[in-house]
Legacy VTK file of the C-alpha trace (Angstrom):
# vtk DataFile Version 3.0
C-alpha trace
ASCII
DATASET POLYDATA
POINTS 157 float
69.574 -34.890 -16.544
66.586 -36.249 -18.492
64.181 -38.504 -16.661
63.915 -41.945 -18.246
60.378 -43.046 -19.017
59.737 -46.791 -19.150
56.640 -47.272 -21.310
55.327 -50.306 -19.447
55.405 -48.323 -16.188
53.045 -45.746 -17.728
50.413 -48.402 -18.491
47.588 -48.638 -15.950
47.685 -52.393 -15.406
44.385 -52.297 -13.489
42.487 -51.218 -16.629
43.791 -53.582 -19.314
41.711 -56.492 -20.563
43.913 -59.489 -21.362
44.587 -61.235 -23.618
45.529 -58.709 -26.276
48.206 -57.499 -28.652
49.293 -53.895 -28.153
51.818 -51.869 -30.085
53.754 -50.270 -27.267
56.692 -48.629 -28.959
58.188 -47.542 -32.249
61.800 -46.456 -32.549
63.212 -44.737 -35.618
66.947 -45.334 -35.718
69.420 -42.682 -36.890
69.921 -44.699 -40.099
66.184 -44.710 -40.850
65.282 -48.192 -39.662
62.059 -48.729 -37.736
61.895 -51.066 -34.732
58.501 -51.903 -33.246
57.744 -53.390 -29.836
54.527 -55.255 -29.019
52.976 -56.295 -25.723
51.562 -59.821 -26.165
49.502 -60.061 -23.001
48.313 -63.561 -22.122
46.857 -63.164 -18.629
45.277 -60.399 -16.604
47.885 -58.370 -14.714
47.726 -58.780 -10.946
45.353 -61.691 -11.463
46.516 -64.847 -13.158
50.255 -65.301 -13.617
51.664 -68.139 -15.643
53.932 -70.591 -13.793
57.592 -70.309 -14.776
57.594 -73.683 -16.558
54.694 -72.502 -18.732
56.305 -69.156 -19.562
59.609 -70.868 -20.301
57.941 -73.527 -22.455
55.977 -70.918 -24.412
59.153 -68.878 -24.843
60.917 -71.832 -26.499
57.912 -72.742 -28.650
57.051 -69.198 -29.739
60.689 -68.392 -30.533
60.413 -70.546 -33.638
56.690 -70.488 -34.406
56.392 -66.687 -34.322
59.371 -66.348 -36.668
57.637 -68.730 -39.096
54.578 -66.470 -39.089
56.024 -62.947 -38.843
59.049 -61.620 -40.676
61.945 -59.735 -39.152
61.461 -60.634 -35.493
64.430 -59.550 -33.415
63.259 -61.092 -30.137
60.313 -62.507 -28.259
60.907 -62.538 -24.538
58.837 -63.129 -21.418
57.688 -60.362 -19.117
59.095 -60.603 -15.621
55.559 -60.428 -14.207
54.759 -63.666 -16.116
51.615 -62.260 -17.760
52.886 -62.250 -21.341
55.698 -61.558 -23.757
57.331 -58.675 -25.574
57.894 -59.018 -29.300
60.425 -56.771 -31.001
60.621 -56.641 -34.780
62.204 -54.637 -37.528
59.657 -52.542 -39.410
56.130 -51.472 -38.583
53.223 -53.864 -38.386
49.618 -53.461 -37.338
48.424 -55.071 -34.114
45.896 -57.198 -36.018
48.628 -58.765 -38.161
50.707 -59.597 -35.086
47.575 -61.038 -33.414
46.902 -63.267 -36.436
50.513 -64.477 -36.394
50.245 -65.168 -32.669
46.998 -67.114 -33.171
48.621 -69.261 -35.866
51.649 -69.787 -33.609
49.453 -70.851 -30.697
47.752 -73.370 -33.009
51.219 -74.836 -33.625
51.872 -74.932 -29.871
48.723 -77.040 -29.476
50.075 -79.548 -32.029
53.608 -79.675 -30.603
54.804 -82.957 -29.166
58.075 -81.571 -27.790
59.571 -78.311 -26.583
62.572 -77.304 -28.708
65.976 -77.051 -27.035
64.870 -78.873 -23.883
68.328 -80.058 -22.948
71.282 -78.825 -20.872
73.351 -77.887 -23.928
70.776 -75.529 -25.479
68.992 -74.237 -22.372
70.192 -72.855 -19.063
67.192 -74.182 -17.109
65.920 -77.082 -19.202
64.236 -78.836 -16.263
61.733 -75.973 -15.851
59.675 -76.433 -19.027
56.030 -77.479 -19.197
54.587 -78.583 -22.533
51.295 -79.503 -20.882
50.990 -76.072 -19.239
52.082 -74.260 -22.401
49.297 -76.007 -24.307
46.713 -75.180 -21.616
47.498 -71.457 -21.753
47.888 -71.508 -25.554
44.373 -72.924 -25.952
42.777 -70.368 -23.652
44.632 -67.393 -25.123
44.118 -68.539 -28.732
40.360 -68.880 -28.264
40.060 -65.413 -26.705
42.285 -63.769 -29.314
40.281 -65.377 -32.125
37.114 -64.007 -30.590
38.640 -60.552 -30.234
40.540 -60.196 -33.528
38.940 -62.623 -35.983
35.320 -62.051 -34.901
35.689 -58.326 -35.573
36.973 -59.124 -39.048
34.118 -61.560 -39.753
31.611 -58.871 -38.831
33.165 -56.545 -41.424
32.650 -59.034 -44.274
LINES 1 158
157 0 1 2 3 4 5 6 7 8 9 10 11 12 13 14 15 16 17 18 19 20 21 22 23 24 25 26 27 28 29 30 31 32 33 34 35 36 37 38 39 40 41 42 43 44 45 46 47 48 49 50 51 52 53 54 55 56 57 58 59 60 61 62 63 64 65 66 67 68 69 70 71 72 73 74 75 76 77 78 79 80 81 82 83 84 85 86 87 88 89 90 91 92 93 94 95 96 97 98 99 100 101 102 103 104 105 106 107 108 109 110 111 112 113 114 115 116 117 118 119 120 121 122 123 124 125 126 127 128 129 130 131 132 133 134 135 136 137 138 139 140 141 142 143 144 145 146 147 148 149 150 151 152 153 154 155 156
């Protein structure tokens, strides 16, 4: 029997420097399609974890905003450790392009006046959503991602 390898379990979480965008998997389907998985890390593993209301609020907000910025997203879902999100999309994309889309999405989070689907019909835990907290983390992560991804680009020009 083959041993299953879970990619995220092979990552040394003590050595990563959050926030970041990391391409963590590419699958080529039997029909020739490409599916890419990204690690959108917001907080330092085993350090700062986002409260559940923040993660849940960001999940709702990013579900729409990321799809406005990046084509062919299959899913964006929170990590159980509450330090970030996984993004799965059809096709290949460079980390920098995903980071730029995330930055633009976080800018939209900062302007949001409501969390989408914050009601018992559209959400299974609608009482555990924090717009305030989502904005606090969005601001911090956006600023650090801009410094990391956009500063490098400015230096190239």
